[in-house]
Structure formats: C-alpha cells, structure tokens
C-alpha positions in Angstrom: 4.3 14.5 0.0 2.0 11.5 0.7 -1.7 12.6 1.2 -2.7 11.6 4.7 -6.0 9.6 4.5 -9.1 10.6 6.5 -10.5 7.8 8.6 -14.0 7.4 9.9 -14.2 8.2 13.6 -14.9 4.8 15.3 -14.3 3.5 18.7 -11.4 1.4 17.4 -9.9 4.4 15.6 -10.1 6.6 18.7 -8.5 3.8 20.8 -5.6 3.6 18.3 -5.3 7.4 18.2 -5.2 7.7 22.0 -2.2 5.4 22.1 -0.4 8.6 21.1 -1.2 10.1 24.5 1.0 7.6 26.2 3.8 9.9 24.9 2.3 12.8 26.8 2.4 11.1 30.2 5.8 12.6 31.2 4.3 16.1 30.7 0.8 15.5 32.0 1.1 18.2 34.7 1.8 20.9 32.0 -1.0 19.4 29.9 -3.5 19.6 32.7 -2.6 23.2 33.4 -3.0 23.9 29.7 -6.5 22.4 29.8 -7.3 24.6 32.9 -6.3 27.8 31.0 -8.2 26.6 27.9 -11.4 26.2 29.9 -10.9 29.5 31.7 -10.4 31.4 28.4 -13.5 29.7 26.9 -15.7 30.6 29.8 -14.3 34.2 29.8 -15.2 34.6 26.2 -18.8 33.6 27.0 -19.0 36.3 29.7 -18.1 39.0 27.2 -21.4 39.3 25.2 -23.4 39.3 28.4 -21.5 42.2 29.8 -21.8 44.1 26.4 -25.6 43.7 26.6 -25.6 45.1 30.2 -23.5 48.0 28.9 -26.0 48.8 26.2 -28.9 48.6 28.7 -27.1 50.9 31.1 -26.7 53.5 28.4 -30.3 53.2 27.3 -31.7 53.5 30.9 -29.7 56.6 31.6 -27.8 54.9 34.5 -25.2 56.8 36.4 -21.6 57.1 35.0 -20.2 54.8 37.8 -22.5 51.9 36.6 -21.2 52.4 33.0 -17.7 52.5 34.4 -18.2 49.4 36.5 -19.4 47.4 33.5 -16.7 48.8 31.3 -14.1 47.8 34.0 -15.5 44.3 34.1 -15.3 44.1 30.3 -11.7 45.1 30.3 -11.0 42.7 33.2 -12.7 39.9 31.2 -10.6 40.7 28.2 -7.5 40.7 30.3 -8.3 37.4 31.9 -9.1 35.9 28.5 -5.8 37.2 27.0 -3.7 35.9 29.9 -5.4 32.5 29.9 -5.1 32.2 26.2 -1.3 33.1 26.4 -0.6 30.4 29.0 -2.9 27.9 27.1 -0.9 28.3 23.9 2.5 28.3 25.6 1.7 25.2 27.6 0.2 23.2 24.8 3.1 24.1 22.5 5.7 23.1 25.1 4.0 19.7 25.7 3.5 19.1 22.0 7.1 19.9 21.0 8.5 17.7 23.8 6.1 14.9 22.9 6.7 15.0 19.2 10.5 15.1 19.7 10.1 11.9 21.7 7.8 10.4 19.1 10.1 11.3 16.2 13.1 9.7 18.0 11.1 6.6 18.8 9.8 6.3 15.2 13.2 6.8 13.7 14.9 4.5 16.2 12.3 1.8 15.5 12.4 2.3 11.7 16.2 2.0 11.5 16.1 -1.3 13.5 13.6 -2.9 11.1 14.9 -5.8 8.9 15.8 -5.3 5.3 12.6 -7.1 4.1 10.5 -4.3 5.4 12.4 -1.7 3.3 12.1 -3.9 0.2 8.3 -3.6 0.5 8.1 0.2 1.2 9.3 3.2 -0.7 11.7 5.6 1.0 9.4 8.6 0.2 6.5 6.8 1.9 8.5 6.1 5.0 9.9 9.7 5.1 6.3 11.0 4.9 5.4 9.0 8.0 8.1 10.9 10.0 7.5 14.3 8.3 4.0 14.9 7.2 2.2 12.5 9.5 4.0 13.7 12.6 3.5 17.3 11.5 -0.2 16.7 11.3 -0.1 15.2 14.8 1.7 18.3 16.0 -1.1 20.5 14.6 -3.8 18.4 16.2 -2.1 18.2 19.6 -1.3 21.9 19.6 -4.4 23.5 18.2 -7.1 21.1 16.8 -7.9 19.2 20.0 -7.8 22.5 22.1 -10.0 24.1 19.4 -12.5 21.2 19.5 -12.8 21.4 23.3 -13.1 25.2 23.1 -15.9 24.9 20.5 -17.8 22.4 22.4 -17.7 24.7 25.5 -18.8 27.7 23.5 -21.6 25.9 21.7 -23.0 24.3 24.9 -22.5 27.5 27.0 -23.6 29.8 24.2 -26.9 27.9 23.6 -27.6 27.8 27.3 -27.0 31.5 27.6 -29.1 32.2 24.5 -32.0 30.2 26.1 -31.6 32.1 29.4 -31.7 35.4 27.4 -34.8 34.5 25.4 -35.9 30.9 24.8 -38.4 32.0 22.1 -35.8 33.8 20.1 -33.4 30.9 20.6 -35.9 28.4 19.1 -36.3 30.8 16.1 -32.5 31.1 15.7 -31.9 27.3 16.0 -34.6 26.7 13.3 -32.6 28.9 10.8 -28.9 29.4 11.5 -27.6 25.9 12.1 -29.2 24.6 8.9 -27.6 27.4 6.9 -24.2 26.7 8.5 -24.5 23.0 7.6 -25.4 23.8 4.0 -22.3 26.1 3.9 -20.2 23.2 5.3 -21.4 20.7 2.6 -21.0 23.4 -0.1 -17.4 24.0 1.1 -16.6 20.3 1.0 -17.9 20.1 -2.6 -15.5 23.0 -3.5 -12.6 21.4 -1.8 -13.0 18.4 -4.1 -12.0 20.6 -7.0 -9.1 22.0 -5.1 -7.8 18.4 -4.5 -8.2 17.7 -8.2 -6.1 20.8 -9.0 -3.5 19.7 -6.5 -3.4 16.2 -8.0 -2.9 17.6 -11.5 -0.2 20.0 -10.3 1.6 17.0 -8.7 1.4 15.1 -12.0 2.8 18.2 -13.9 5.6 18.4 -11.3 6.5 14.8 -12.0 6.9 15.6 -15.7 9.2 18.5 -14.8 11.2 16.3 -12.4 11.5 13.3 -14.7 12.5 15.4 -17.8 15.1 17.4 -15.9 16.6 14.3 -14.2 16.7 12.6 -17.6 17.5 15.6 -19.7 20.3 13.8 -21.5 17.9 11.2 -22.7 15.4 13.9 -23.7 18.0 15.6 -25.8 19.6 12.6 -27.3 16.2 11.3 -28.5 15.2 14.9 -29.6 12.0 14.7 -27.5 11.9 18.3 -26.2 8.7 19.1 -28.1 7.1 15.8 -27.0 7.8 16.8 -23.4 6.6 20.3 -24.0 3.3 18.9 -25.3 2.9 16.6 -22.3 3.4 19.5 -19.9 1.1 21.8 -21.9 -1.7 19.3 -21.8 -1.3 18.8 -18.1 -1.2 22.5 -17.3 -4.3 23.1 -19.5 -6.1 20.4 -17.5 -5.2 22.3 -14.3 -6.6 25.5 -15.7 -9.9 23.8 -16.8 -10.5 22.3 -13.4 -9.5 25.6 -11.7 -12.0 27.6 -13.8 -14.8 25.1 -13.1 -13.9 25.3 -9.4 -13.9 29.1 -9.6 -17.5 29.1 -10.7 -18.5 27.0 -7.6 -16.4 29.3 -5.3 -18.3 32.3 -6.8 -21.6 30.6 -6.1 -20.4 29.7 -2.6 -19.5 33.4 -1.9 -22.9 34.5 -3.1 -24.6 31.9 -0.9 -22.5 33.0 2.2 -23.5 36.6 1.7 -27.2 36.0 1.1 -27.8 32.9 3.2 -25.8 33.4 6.3 -26.2 37.1 6.6 -29.9 36.8 5.6 -30.3 34.3 8.5 -28.7 36.8 10.8 -31.0 39.6 9.5 -34.0 37.3 10.2 -32.9 36.8 13.8 -32.4 40.5 14.4 -35.7 41.3 12.7 -37.5 38.8 15.0 -35.7 40.1 18.0 -36.6 43.7 17.1 -40.3 42.6 16.8 -40.0 41.0 20.3 -38.3 44.2 21.6 -41.1 46.4 20.3 -43.5 44.2 22.2 -41.5 44.5 25.4 -40.6 40.8 25.5 -36.8 41.6 25.5 -34.8 44.8 25.9 -32.1 46.3 23.7 -29.2 44.9 25.8 -30.6 41.3 25.7 -31.0 41.6 21.9 -27.5 42.9 21.5 -26.1 40.0 23.6 -28.3 37.5 21.8 -27.0 38.7 18.4 -23.3 38.3 19.5 -24.0 34.9 21.1 -25.7 33.8 17.9 -22.6 34.9 15.9 -20.4 33.0 18.4 -22.5 29.8 18.2 -23.0 30.0 14.4 -19.3 30.6 13.6 -18.3 27.8 16.0 -20.7 25.3 14.4 -19.3 26.2 11.0 -15.7 25.7 12.4 -16.6 22.2 13.8 -16.5 20.7 10.3 -12.9 21.7 9.8 -11.9 20.4 13.2 -13.8 17.2 12.5 -11.8 16.7 9.3 -8.6 17.3 11.1 -9.5 14.7 13.7 -10.3 12.2 10.9 -6.8 12.9 9.4 -5.3 12.7 12.9 -6.8 9.2 13.3 -5.5 8.3 9.8 -2.0 9.6 10.6 -1.8 7.7 13.9 -3.0 4.5 12.2 -0.3 4.8 9.5 2.3 5.6 12.1 1.5 2.8 14.5 1.5 0.3 11.5 5.3 0.9 11.5 5.4 0.2 15.3 3.6 -3.1 14.7 6.6 -4.3 12.6 9.0 -6.5 14.5 12.5 -5.0 15.0 15.8 -6.9 14.5 17.3 -7.9 17.9 20.1 -5.4 17.7 22.4 -4.4 20.6 24.8 -1.5 21.0 28.3 -3.0 21.0 31.1 -1.7 23.2 33.1 -4.9 22.7 32.5 -8.3 21.2 32.2 -11.1 23.8 34.7 -14.0 23.7 32.0 -16.5 22.5 31.1 -14.3 19.5 34.5 -13.7 18.0 34.9 -15.3 14.6 38.1 -16.4 12.8 36.6 -16.4 9.3 35.7 -20.1 8.7 32.4 -20.4 7.0 30.4 -23.6 6.4 27.1 -23.4 4.4 25.0 -26.5 4.6 21.9 -27.4 2.5 21.1 -23.7 2.2 17.8 -22.7 0.5 16.2 -19.3 0.3 13.3 -17.5 -1.2 12.2 -13.9 -0.7 9.0 -13.5 1.4 7.3 -11.6 -1.4 8.1 -14.4 -3.9 7.7 -17.7 -2.0 7.2 -19.7 -5.2 10.6 -18.6 -6.6 13.5 -20.5 -5.1 16.5 -18.1 -5.2 19.0 -20.6 -3.7 18.5 -24.4 -3.7 20.6 -26.8 -1.6 23.8 -24.8 -1.5 26.8 -26.4 0.2 30.1 -24.4 0.6 33.0 -24.8 3.0 35.4 -21.9 3.3 38.5 -22.0 5.4 39.7 -19.0 7.4 41.7 -16.5 5.2 40.7 -18.1 2.0 39.8 -16.2 -1.2 36.6 -17.5 -2.7 34.9 -16.2 -5.8 31.3 -16.5 -6.8 30.7 -16.4 -10.5 27.5 -16.7 -12.5 25.0 -14.8 -14.6 22.8 -12.0 -13.1 20.1 -13.5 -10.9 22.0 -16.7 -10.2 22.0 -16.0 -6.4 25.5 -14.6 -5.8 24.4 -11.4 -4.0 21.8 -13.3 -2.0 24.5 -15.5 -0.4 26.2 -12.3 0.7 23.0 -10.9 2.2 22.5 -14.2 4.1 26.0 -14.1 5.5 25.3 -10.6 6.8 21.9 -11.8 8.2 20.1 -9.2 6.2 17.7 -12.1 5.5 17.3 -15.5 7.2 17.6 -18.8 5.3 14.3 -20.6 4.6 16.2 -23.9 4.9 19.6 -25.2 5.9 22.2 -23.3 8.0 25.2 -21.1 7.9 28.0 -21.8 10.4 30.9 -19.5 11.4 33.8 -21.4 13.0 31.4 -24.4 13.5 28.8 -22.3 15.3 25.3 -21.7 13.9 24.8 -18.1 12.7 21.5 -18.0 14.6 23.6 -18.3 17.8 25.4 -15.1 17.1 23.9 -11.7 17.9 23.2 -9.8 14.7 25.3 -6.8 15.8 28.3 -8.9 16.8 28.3 -10.8 13.5 27.8 -7.8 11.3 30.5 -5.9 13.1 33.1 -8.5 11.9 32.0 -8.6 8.3 32.5 -5.8 5.8 30.8 -5.4 2.5 32.2 -3.3 -0.4 29.3 -3.2 -3.0 29.3 -2.2 -6.6 27.1 0.8 -6.1 28.9 2.7 -3.3 26.7 4.9 -1.1 28.4 7.8 0.4 26.7 10.2 2.9 26.5 13.8 1.9 29.1 15.0 4.5 32.9 15.2 4.3 35.4 12.6 3.1 36.6 12.3 6.8 33.1 11.5 8.0 32.5 8.9 5.3 35.8 7.0 6.0 35.1 7.2 9.8 31.7 5.5 9.3 33.6 2.2 9.4 34.8 3.0 12.9 33.2 6.2 14.4 35.7 6.2 17.3 38.7 6.3 14.9 41.5 8.8 15.5 42.8 11.2 12.9 45.9 9.1 12.4 43.8 5.9 11.8 41.7 7.7 9.2 44.8 9.0 7.4 46.4 5.5 7.5 43.2 3.8 6.2 43.0 6.3 3.3 46.7 5.7 2.4 46.2 1.9 2.6 43.2 2.2 0.2 45.1 4.3 -2.3 42.7 7.2 -1.5 45.1 9.7 0.0 46.6 10.5 -3.4 43.4 12.1 -4.7 42.2 13.4 -1.3 45.5 15.4 -0.9 44.8 17.1 -4.2 41.6 18.7 -2.9 41.9 22.1 -1.4 40.0 21.0 1.7 41.5 17.6 1.7 39.6 15.4 4.2 37.0 18.1 4.9 35.9 18.0 1.2 32.2 17.6 1.0 31.3 14.7 -1.3 27.8 15.8 -2.2 24.6 13.8 -2.2 25.4 10.1 -2.6 29.0 11.1 -3.3 28.2 12.7 -6.7 31.2 15.1 -6.4 33.6 12.1 -6.7 34.3 9.7 -9.5 33.4 6.0 -9.3 37.0 5.0 -8.6 37.3 7.6 -5.9 34.1 6.5 -4.2 35.3 2.9 -4.3 38.5 3.8 -2.6 36.7 5.7 0.1 34.5 2.6 0.7 37.7 0.5 0.9 39.2 2.9 3.4 36.0 2.6 5.4 36.3 -1.2 5.4 40.0 -0.9 6.4 39.0 1.0 9.5 36.4 -1.7 10.3 39.1 -4.3 10.2 36.7 -7.2 9.5 37.4 -11.0 9.8 35.3 -11.6 6.6 35.3 -9.3 3.6 32.6 -9.4 0.9 33.3 -7.7 -2.5 30.2 -7.4 -4.6 31.3 -6.4 -8.2 33.7 -3.9 -6.6 35.7 -3.1 -9.7 33.0 -3.1 -12.4 32.2 0.1 -14.3 35.7 1.6 -13.7 38.2 2.8 -16.2 41.5 0.8 -16.4 43.6 3.3 -14.3 40.9 3.4 -11.5 40.5 -0.3 -11.7 44.2 -0.8 -11.2 44.3 1.5 -8.1 41.1 -0.1 -6.6 42.3 -3.6 -7.3 45.6 -2.9 -5.6 43.8 -1.5 -2.6 41.5 -4.6 -2.5 44.4 -7.0 -2.7 46.0 -5.3 0.3 42.6 -5.4 2.1 42.0 -9.1 1.4 45.4 -10.1 2.9 45.0 -12.0 6.2 41.2 -12.3 6.1 38.5 -14.5 4.6 37.4 -12.9 1.3 34.3 -13.6 -0.8 34.4 -11.9 -4.2 31.4 -11.6 -6.5 32.7 -10.9 -9.9 31.8 -10.7 -13.6 35.3 -9.8 -14.6 37.1 -13.1 -14.4 40.5 -11.6 -14.7 40.2 -10.4 -11.1 39.7 -13.9 -9.5 42.2 -16.1 -11.2 44.2 -16.5 -8.0 41.1 -17.5 -5.9 41.5 -20.6 -3.7 37.9 -21.6 -4.7 35.7 -20.5 -7.6 32.1 -21.4 -7.2 29.9 -21.1 -10.4 26.2 -20.6 -9.7 23.4 -21.1 -12.1 19.7 -20.8 -11.3 20.3 -20.9 -7.5 22.6 -23.9 -7.5 26.4 -24.5 -7.5 27.1 -26.2 -10.8 31.0 -26.0 -10.8 33.6 -25.7 -8.0 37.4 -25.5 -8.2 40.4 -23.4 -9.0 40.8 -21.4 -12.2 43.0 -24.0 -13.7 40.6 -26.8 -12.8 37.5 -25.0 -14.1 39.1 -23.9 -17.3 39.9 -27.5 -18.1 36.2 -28.6 -17.9 35.0 -29.1 -21.5 31.8 -27.3 -22.1 31.9 -25.8 -18.6 30.1 -22.6 -17.8 33.3 -21.0 -16.3 35.3 -22.0 -19.4 32.7 -20.6 -21.8 32.5 -17.3 -19.8 36.3 -17.0 -19.9 36.4 -17.6 -23.6 33.8 -15.0 -24.2 35.6 -12.4 -22.0 39.2 -13.1 -23.3 38.4 -13.8 -26.9 40.4 -11.5 -29.2 
C-alpha cells in the first residue's frame, strides 16, 4: 500500500480538499440533518456533567427525594437524547459517505480508464490502484468520522471551557495553566513514538518484499543455490525490525510513565485546588464534581485534536493525489452503438513522412520519415531487430499515441478525422504477450464482442482452432483461466486471443510476434488459425520468424526507426548484403 502523505493545512489545500464536497451536493439534505444531530448530541453531552453536579449537591443538602428523582430523570433523558441523536448522526453520515464514495470511485475509475496510454507508461499500476483503494478509503474515514469528530471536539472544547468559567473562573485559570500544557507534551511525545512505529512498518515492508521476490523467483533461487543467501538477507532485515522495535518499546514505556504521572498528577492538582476552594466556601461539592468532569472532557478532547488534525492533513494529501488524476486530459472516447457511414474503413493505409518520439524521451527519434502505402486486404510484414520501431507503428495505427510529425491516412482520410472509438473498433491486435482476464474462457472470447451470442462464441472458437482443447476441459467454455490466463498454455492463450479477434471481425488485423515462443505443434495450430483470420482483411504482421511471412505482399525492413528495405520475399532475398537476406541466412542456416 502506498503511504498517503500528510500535507500542511493551507488555504489552497483546503480549497482543493473542499472540491470533494461537490460530490456530496446530491445528498446535502441528509448531510444537513446529520450535522443537526451532531450538534444536538454534542450539546447534550455538555449538559450531563452539570446535571451530575446538581445531583451531588442535592444529596449533600438533604433535598427531598422528588428533587433527586427529578434530576435523575433529567440525566436519563439527557442520555436518551444523546443516544438517539448519536444514532441518527452516525447513520446519516454513513449513508451520505457511502453514496458519495460510490459516486467518487465510479468517477475516478471512469476517468482513469479513459486516460491515454502515455499516462500509464509514467505511472505504476500499484500506485494507481492505491489512489482508488487507500486514498478513497481515507476519504471515507474522514467524511464519516473525522470531520464529525473535529466539529464535535470544537463544540465540546468551546462549550466546556465556557461552562468551566461559569462554574469557577478562578479554578478554570488554574486548570488552563496546567492541563493543556501536559496534553500538548503528551501529543508531541506520542508523535515521537509514532516515528519509530513508522520505521518498523517500513522495515516490515522491506522484509515482505524479500519474501515476495524470493517466492516469485523460487526457481532462480534454487537453480543458483542461493537459499542461504536469501535466508541471511531476511534474517538481517528481521533483526533490524527487532532492534527498532525494542528501542521504540523503551520510549513507549517512558510515555506510559509520563501519562500516569503527568496527566493524572495534573488532575490531582486541579482537584486539590478545588478542594481548598471548597473548604473556603468559594465553590460547593456539586460544582467541584462538575468541574472535574468538564476538565476531563476538555483535556481528553484537546488530546484527541492532534489525531484529528493528522487525519485532516492526510485527507488533504489524499484529495490532492486524487485530483491530480482528474487534472489529466481524457481521450475523446464515445460509446459506440454503430459506426457512422463516414467512419467506416475498408483497410487501405497510407503513412506519409511519419515521425515519432515518446514524450518521456523527446531527444530519441523512434520513427523517422516513414512512408508506407498498404492496399486493402494486403498482407504486410514488418521486420527488424528489437527497438527498430515495429511495435510503435502498430500503436500509432491504433492511436494509442499520436505522431509527432507526418500523418496516417485510412482510405485517404486523415486518422485525426476519425473518432478514436470508431477507428479502434475496426482494428484488432493479437500481441505476443496475451493478456487474459481471470474469468471464464467464454468471457475472454466474448471480450471481442460483448453482445455475441453463444453460437457466435462457439463458431469463433472453432475458427481459431480453440474448440479442440476447450472441449477437453470438464467445464468447457466455463473453465476459469486463472489470473492472466496462467491455467492455459501459451498456444491455448494465443488461440483464445485469435477467437476474440474473430468475433471483433476487424477491417485491419495487427499481429505482433503472435507465434513466437510456441512449440512446433502449437505454432502450427496458431498459424493455421491466423491464416484463416487474415483472409479478406488488411493484415500487418510483426515477425522475427521469417518463415511465417514469405507469402507477404510487402515486407518492410526497419532499422533504427527507418525503412531501409521494401519488397517481396524473393526481391529482398536477392539483395546482396541486405539486412533481410542476412537475417534469413542466420535463421535458416543448417
């Protein structure tokens, strides 16, 4: 979990934080009632010590039983009012908070998923997940309890000190000279101790990383016989945790001793001073009793303010982190029901003077003056060493990035004139590293067309040579593939991805190393499925295995972001000292 930073409470920070309350507007009536019950329960709690003092005085003065009963009844009534108000306050705040946060979570996720790919290239998934989980959970705690607790504490401190002054202003001055100072010392002492707790948490997190890494890479650990090395690393880390914990324990012991002697000593001093005043007839027993309870209320509340203040700082930090995401510009996506006539494509692609560099590396030109003309239904292969720019061309065709120069035309129309959603809905990508969702085979195939019928899903699987292994599973299409499809082999994942593309029925098909890392039998089945899929549509194949692209209408050889060779297999193999010829000789030698 990412630690939510605390921010200084500034006017700008508060202004940013209060943006969150725009999400509460639809539920402002419930929120107002919650504030009403909060104020009512806080005021009722202030009446309680006053009535207790009157009860003590009535007993000391030998008042009639009906006076004692009357005050006792008022005390029970006060408790009842406070209980009922507290119940409605909690229920209303929780209702408003849960509805608000559901709306906020939906808005955050909806915005996040619409952000362009370049945003995700700069941020880790764990960090983004934390924004939706830990940050919003902190907002939930603040909206539900922290803010209410802050208001309640302000009411109790202001009202308590006022009632203390009314009861005895002399004793109030004495108490204010002692108790708040002790409370503040306790707060600073507590903050010092929490520093050691954070150090322990940081070391525990580091030790957990060791466990996670070694268990994930257990094969490497064992093949390099580094079990004892890892045991030593973990031992050192856990001993460091113990050392910090022991040191922190000494400070916690000192803090406990301070609390007992300092705070309770301060309370004894107030009671002693009050007793002296009572012996002089300045105050009576009931007033002293009420005063002591009010002092406890005020002292405890002042001590609790520090924790609330910390939570508000974290609240400001969480809202700033969250609204940083909202400041990112979304892609102009639209929910498609059908593609308009003007946005249909036939598969003709014309790339003119295309240049591109990634925003994070502006000095490194990934593509430089690329010119490609592809007719509809052609099979075109992109060949070259890793980093030559092959996959970048695929991402630009899908508008995952925008060119920094030049243009891409589909059927003679600039790609910028197409809506992103319409264009991507007519292009399918089958990558090398297939990502499957953790649900069933049926759900993964249907991802290509969520409205597909059972028959369409079965036909797509059959077309992709996937039905032969799916039918062998006991649960057939309901078989759960596991996280990222780990329950299936590489060839099986590829064929499910092909079935998904079959359902999508694209005009343009992009195959990015789709048959690499497969055994010969799986490759044969996948290649057969791909050949059927490529029929009747424009296909762009990115390949290292040159045997799969010999029949391509065009083979484009890229080197350092430029097209250096262009032709058919026969034409390129005839080029003396050509890159394609050299690659072919290396692959097919022997």
